[in-house]
N, C-alpha and C positions, 0 to 999 in steps of 0.2 A: 571074154568082156568088151564090151565099150559101151560111154555113157552119154548122154548128149542134157544139155540144163533149161528146162521149164520156166516160162513164169508164171502164177496163179492162173493167168486166162486160156495157159498150155502155150503160148510162143513157144519154138521150140530156137533152138542154136542148130549146126549143124553136130553130128556127130564125133565122138573123136575115134580115131581107131580100133582095131581091137586089138586089144593084148589079153598076155596070161595072168596070173595071178599072181603079189609081191612083187609087182609093178605098177605105178601110176602115172595118172595123165594129168593136165591141166588145162583148161578151158579159158581163156581169157580172153574175160568181158569187154573186154573197149575195146574187141577187133569184131562185136558184134554189134543190131542195128539196137542191142537193148537200152533204155534207157536205163539212167542212174534215178538210187532210190524203186526200179523196180523191184516185186517180192522172185526170188528164184532158189529153183534147188535142185540137184542132178538128177538122172532117170539112168538107174544101168540095165541092159539088157546083158545076161548073162547066155554066151552061147550056148546054145542047144536047150535050153532052160526060162525062167522065167522073165519079164521088167518088171523090175520092183524104184517107187522115187522115192526119193531121201525122205527121212522122218522130220523133216524139218524145214520150214522156208529159210531164207535167210536174205537184208534187205543189201544191194548192189550198190556198195558205194566206190568213186572211183580214190581209193585211199591206200593203194600198195598194199592190202591183206590179205589174206585166203581164206577161204573158209574153208576146212578141210572135214570129207564124206571118209568111211571104211562101210565097205563091204565084206561080209564074213555070213558066211554057212555053206549051204550046198545049192546048184544051181536051182533045183528046186523052190528051194527052198531058204531065203535067207534076206540082210535084212540091211539098207542104208544111212547108217546112221552119224550124226552128224558131230564132229568130234570138239572143233572149234571154229 
């Protein structure tokens, strides 16, 4: 799988590398052109499967916190859910 982060207007960040289950990746929004205060969410692409957006947007703030989402299910039927 891999993922990128998109804004409500559809502006994307570069995607992560492709990685297997039971691993994680981070996109540091301070390294992107996305301005603080913008609503964002991940869009996950399963290898040989579907592309699914996160269930909730979060507001990007430069406060050192991380929004965590989990992807669970199968390559053709999965959910991307905000944990914190």
